[in-house]
C-alpha positions in Angstrom: -8.1 17.9 10.7 -11.4 19.2 9.3 -13.3 21.9 11.1 -16.1 19.4 11.9 -18.6 20.9 9.5 -21.0 18.5 8.0 -19.8 16.9 4.8 -16.1 17.8 5.3 -13.1 15.7 6.4 -9.5 15.0 5.6 -8.0 11.6 4.6 -4.4 10.4 4.8 -2.9 7.2 3.5 0.6 5.7 3.5 2.2 2.6 2.1 4.0 -0.4 3.5 4.3 -0.7 7.3 6.3 -3.6 8.7 7.9 -2.6 12.0 9.7 -5.7 13.1 12.7 -4.8 15.3 11.7 -2.9 18.4 9.0 -3.8 21.0 7.0 -0.7 20.1 6.9 1.3 16.9 6.1 4.8 18.1 9.7 6.0 17.3 9.3 5.2 13.6 6.5 7.8 13.4 8.2 10.6 15.4 8.7 12.8 12.3 5.3 12.2 10.7 2.7 11.4 13.4 1.5 15.0 13.5 0.3 14.6 9.9 -1.3 11.2 10.5 -3.1 12.3 13.6 -4.4 15.5 12.0 -6.4 13.6 9.5 -10.0 12.5 10.3 -9.3 9.0 8.8 -5.8 7.6 8.3 -5.1 4.4 6.3 -2.0 2.2 6.1 -0.9 -1.1 4.4 0.2 -3.8 6.9 3.1 -5.9 5.7 3.4 -8.5 8.4 1.5 -10.7 10.8 1.4 -10.2 14.6 1.1 -13.4 16.5 3.2 -15.8 18.6 1.3 -18.8 17.1 1.6 -20.7 13.9 4.5 -22.0 11.8 6.4 -20.3 9.0 4.8 -20.8 5.6 7.1 -20.5 2.5 4.0 -20.0 0.4 5.6 -21.2 -2.8 7.3 -17.8 -3.3 11.0 -18.2 -3.3 11.8 -14.9 -1.7 8.7 -14.4 0.5 10.7 -13.9 3.7 8.4 -13.9 6.7 9.3 -12.3 10.0 7.9 -12.1 13.5 7.6 -8.6 14.9 6.8 -7.8 18.6 3.0 -7.6 19.3 3.6 -4.2 20.9 3.9 -2.6 17.5 0.1 -2.7 17.0 -0.8 -0.4 19.9 1.8 2.0 18.5 -0.1 2.1 15.2 -3.2 3.3 16.9 -1.4 5.9 19.0 0.2 7.5 16.0 -3.2 7.8 14.3 -4.0 4.8 12.1 -7.8 4.1 11.9 -7.8 1.4 9.2 -5.4 -0.9 7.6 -5.4 -3.3 4.6 -4.1 -6.7 5.5 -4.5 -8.0 2.0 -0.9 -8.7 1.0 1.6 -11.5 0.2 2.6 -11.7 3.9 -0.8 -12.1 5.5 -0.5 -15.9 5.9 3.2 -16.1 6.4 2.7 -18.0 9.7 -0.5 -19.8 8.8 -4.2 -19.4 9.7 -3.7 -19.0 13.4 -1.4 -16.0 13.1 -3.6 -14.6 10.3 -6.6 -14.4 12.7 -4.5 -13.3 15.6 -3.4 -10.3 13.6 -6.9 -9.3 12.6 -8.1 -9.7 16.2 -5.1 -7.7 17.6 -5.8 -4.8 15.2 -9.5 -4.7 16.0 -8.7 -4.8 19.8 -6.7 -1.7 19.2 -9.5 0.0 17.4 -8.0 -0.3 14.0 -10.4 -1.5 11.3 -9.2 -4.2 8.9 -10.1 -4.6 5.2 -9.4 -7.1 2.5 -9.2 -10.3 4.5 -11.6 -12.8 6.1 -12.6 -16.3 7.1 -13.7 -16.9 3.5 -14.1 -15.0 0.3 -17.4 -13.5 1.2 -16.0 -11.9 4.3 -12.8 -10.8 2.6 -14.9 -8.9 0.0 -16.8 -7.0 2.6 -16.3 -3.3 2.8 -15.4 -1.4 5.9 -17.5 1.8 6.4 -16.2 4.7 8.5 -18.2 7.9 9.2 -16.8 11.2 10.2 -18.5 14.6 10.2 -21.6 13.2 8.5 -19.5 11.7 5.6 -19.6 7.9 5.1 -16.5 6.4 3.5 -16.3 2.9 2.2 -13.0 1.0 2.0 -12.4 -2.1 -0.2 -9.0 -3.9 -0.5 -7.7 -6.5 -3.0 -4.5 -8.5 -3.4 -2.8 -9.5 -6.7 0.5 -10.7 -5.1 -0.7 -14.2 -4.2 1.5 -17.0 -2.9 -0.4 -20.3 -3.3 -3.1 -20.6 -0.7 -3.1 -16.9 0.3 -6.3 -16.1 -1.6 -9.6 -16.5 0.2 -12.1 -19.0 -1.3 -15.7 -19.9 -0.4 -14.4 -22.2 2.3 -10.8 -21.0 3.0 -9.6 -17.9 4.9 -7.3 -15.5 3.1 -7.1 -12.2 1.2 -9.5 -10.7 -1.3 -7.9 -11.8 -4.7 -7.5 -10.3 -8.1 -5.5 -13.0 -9.7 -3.3 -12.2 -12.7 -2.0 -14.2 -15.6 1.4 -13.4 -17.1 2.5 -14.0 -20.7 5.9 -13.4 -22.4 5.7 -12.2 -26.0 8.8 -12.2 -28.2 8.6 -8.9 -30.1 12.1 -8.7 -31.7 13.1 -11.9 -33.7 16.7 -11.7 -32.5 17.7 -14.2 -29.8 18.1 -12.9 -26.3 16.0 -9.8 -26.8 13.7 -8.8 -24.0 10.0 -10.0 -24.3 7.0 -7.9 -23.9 5.4 -8.9 -20.6 1.7 -9.1 -20.8 -0.4 -9.3 -17.6 -4.2 -9.6 -17.4 -6.5 -9.7 -14.5 -8.6 -12.7 -13.9 -12.0 -11.8 -15.4 -14.0 -13.4 -12.6 -12.0 -11.5 -9.9 -12.2 -8.3 -11.9 -16.0 -8.6 -12.2 -16.1 -9.4 -8.5 -14.3 -6.1 -7.7 -16.7 -4.2 -10.0 -19.7 -5.8 -8.3 -18.3 -4.8 -4.8 -17.7 -1.2 -5.8 -21.1 -0.8 -7.5 -22.8 -2.2 -4.4 -21.0 0.2 -1.9 -21.4 3.1 -4.3 -25.0 3.5 -3.2 -24.2 3.0 0.4 -21.3 5.6 0.9 -20.4 9.1 0.0 -16.8 8.2 -0.8 -15.4 4.9 -2.0 -11.6 4.2 -1.6 -10.1 1.1 -3.1 -6.7 -0.3 -2.1 -4.9 -2.8 -4.4 -1.7 -4.8 -3.5 0.0 -5.0 -6.8 3.1 -4.3 -8.9 6.7 -5.4 -9.3 8.7 -5.0 -6.1 12.0 -3.2 -6.1 12.2 -2.3 -9.8 11.9 1.5 -10.3 9.6 3.0 -12.9 7.8 -0.2 -13.9 4.0 -0.5 -14.0 2.5 -3.8 -15.1 -0.4 -3.7 -17.6 -2.8 -5.2 -15.1 -2.1 -2.4 -12.6 -3.6 0.2 -14.9 -6.4 -2.3 -15.8 -7.6 -2.9 -12.3 -7.1 0.7 -11.1 -9.1 2.2 -14.0 -11.7 -0.5 -13.7 -12.2 0.5 -10.1 -12.8 4.2 -11.1 -15.0 3.2 -14.0 -17.5 1.6 -11.6 -17.4 4.2 -8.9 -14.2 4.4 -6.9 -13.2 8.0 -5.9 -9.6 7.2 -5.0 -7.4 4.2 -5.8 -4.2 3.4 -3.8 -1.7 0.7 -4.9 1.1 -0.6 -2.8 3.6 -3.5 -2.6 6.6 -2.5 -4.7 8.4 -0.7 -1.8 8.9 2.2 -4.2 6.9 5.2 -5.2 5.3 5.1 -8.6 3.4 7.5 -11.0 0.2 9.3 -10.2 -2.7 9.4 -12.7 -5.8 11.6 -12.8 -8.3 9.3 -14.6 -11.8 10.6 -15.2 -11.1 13.2 -12.5 -10.2 10.6 -9.9 -6.7 10.1 -8.3 -4.8 6.8 -8.9 -1.6 6.4 -6.9 0.2 3.5 -8.5 2.8 3.1 -5.7 2.8 4.5 -2.2 6.2 3.2 -1.4 7.6 2.2 2.0 6.6 4.2 5.0 7.7 2.4 8.2 9.4 -0.7 6.9 12.0 -1.4 9.6 13.5 -4.8 8.7 16.0 -7.6 9.0 18.4 -6.9 11.9 21.5 -8.9 12.2 22.2 -12.2 10.5 19.1 -12.4 8.4 20.7 -10.0 6.0 23.5 -12.5 5.5 21.3 -15.5 4.6 21.8 -17.0 1.1 18.1 -16.4 0.4 18.3 -12.7 0.9 21.6 -12.5 -0.9 20.2 -14.3 -3.9 17.2 -12.0 -3.9 19.4 -8.9 -4.0 21.6 -10.4 -6.7 18.6 -11.3 -8.9 17.2 -7.7 -8.7 20.7 -6.2 -8.9 20.0 -4.3 -5.6 22.8 -2.2 -4.2 22.2 -2.0 -0.4 24.2 0.5 1.6 25.7 -1.6 4.5 25.1 1.4 6.8 21.3 0.9 6.3 20.9 -2.6 7.8 17.5 -1.9 9.2 16.3 -0.7 5.8 17.7 -3.1 3.2 16.2 -1.5 0.2 17.6 0.5 -2.8 18.2 4.2 -2.4 15.0 5.1 -4.3 12.9 3.4 -1.6 13.8 6.1 0.8 11.6 8.5 -1.1 8.0 8.2 0.2 4.8 10.1 0.7 1.6 10.7 2.7 -1.4 10.8 0.4 -3.8 13.5 1.3 -7.4 14.0 0.2 -9.8 16.8 1.2 -13.5 16.0 1.2 -16.0 18.9 1.0 -19.7 18.5 0.7 -19.2 14.8 0.7 -17.0 14.8 -2.4 -13.2 14.6 -2.8 -12.3 18.2 -3.9 -8.6 18.0 -3.7 -6.0 15.2 -3.7 -2.3 15.2 -3.4 0.6 14.2 -1.1 3.1 15.3 1.5 6.6 14.4 0.3 8.7 12.5 2.8 12.2 10.9 3.0 13.2 7.9 5.1 16.3 8.4 7.3 18.7 5.8 8.8 16.4 5.4 11.8 13.7 4.2 9.3 11.6 7.3 10.1 9.7 8.9 7.2 10.5 12.6 7.7 7.9 15.1 6.5 9.6 17.6 4.2 8.1 21.1 4.0 8.3 23.1 0.8 11.3 25.2 2.1 13.4 22.0 2.5 15.1 21.5 -0.9 14.8 17.7 -0.5 11.1 18.0 -0.8 11.3 19.1 -4.5 13.6 16.1 -5.2 10.8 13.7 -4.1 8.2 15.7 -6.1 10.3 15.8 -9.2 10.9 12.0 -8.9 7.1 11.3 -8.8 6.5 13.7 -11.6 9.1 12.0 -13.8 7.6 8.6 -13.1 4.2 9.9 -14.0 5.5 11.4 -17.3 7.3 8.2 -18.2 4.0 6.3 -17.9 2.3 8.8 -20.2 0.2 10.5 -17.5 -0.5 14.2 -18.0 -0.6 14.8 -14.2 0.2 18.3 -12.9 2.0 18.8 -9.5 1.7 22.1 -7.7 2.5 23.3 -4.2 -0.2 24.5 -1.9 1.4 25.4 1.4 3.6 22.4 2.3 1.5 19.9 0.3 1.5 18.9 -3.3 -1.9 19.0 -5.1 -2.2 16.8 -8.2 -4.5 17.5 -11.1 
């Protein structure tokens, strides 16, 4: 935590949180809560609804599998340090509008701010402002993983959208060769994001933008639109961009001096106990993505790469981000993200993995140890 001096604070952020098995979720954070609580502001990405109302919505996505976690998870999130969460994801309306609003209300009743959603598009686009130690931080959140009807409109509740078009271009004339996959952000939505950021830029010292985007469960893949929307956010004033959804870590880019994290990975994604793992829908999903799931990891049915994760850290001094990086973590079989100090050899494995992903995307990012944290530059 910062020393309380004016203009200084620390910020922490993690990826997907979807605690769905136990009545409370404190146990999932036993090995990392000390880091989350130490930050002046801590952010997370919420992957599920919290409500006893509503009916399951298939949402037009074949493998959008909804689940109902116990409501007691939410007070746990506050106890372990979360101050703000994005709810702008492909799961926000899995049980309809009633559950959508119940989740927002429950988060707010537990003193957790919510960003990226609302009763209509105007509300979903609204920033959340948080002030600590004389520093005013603005948060905006957007969603590009949009089952039909999950995007907010002028008269419909939902998530703040950046819609994306996908095209397949045959590059090699030979039959059966892989196409180039071209993705482009909707120009109206992209301009809406630019407008949002420009507006809050004059109202805040720091602007942090979260974007639900990417291809889930496929390592080392960044869509064209991910770079497009992340860099556009920086171009018009964002100080830090956080992307999530893929359940995997991705590369880190320093663009015009600002940090872009293209994939925060899973953080507390406890999931699917018992027979749900055996359903034909889940089996089909795993077969399509060629996922090899260790049968001993039933509460964490993700590929081995998904166990690597991180806590993003940013230091703010004199009302500017002066240092950005991450704390490497590794998920264990209890679905706890264990913080790995420098002396633990497993920490370098996570760092090397992120560095390799960054190089593969052509980013000239540097990774250096400072104490038990990685600083990127």
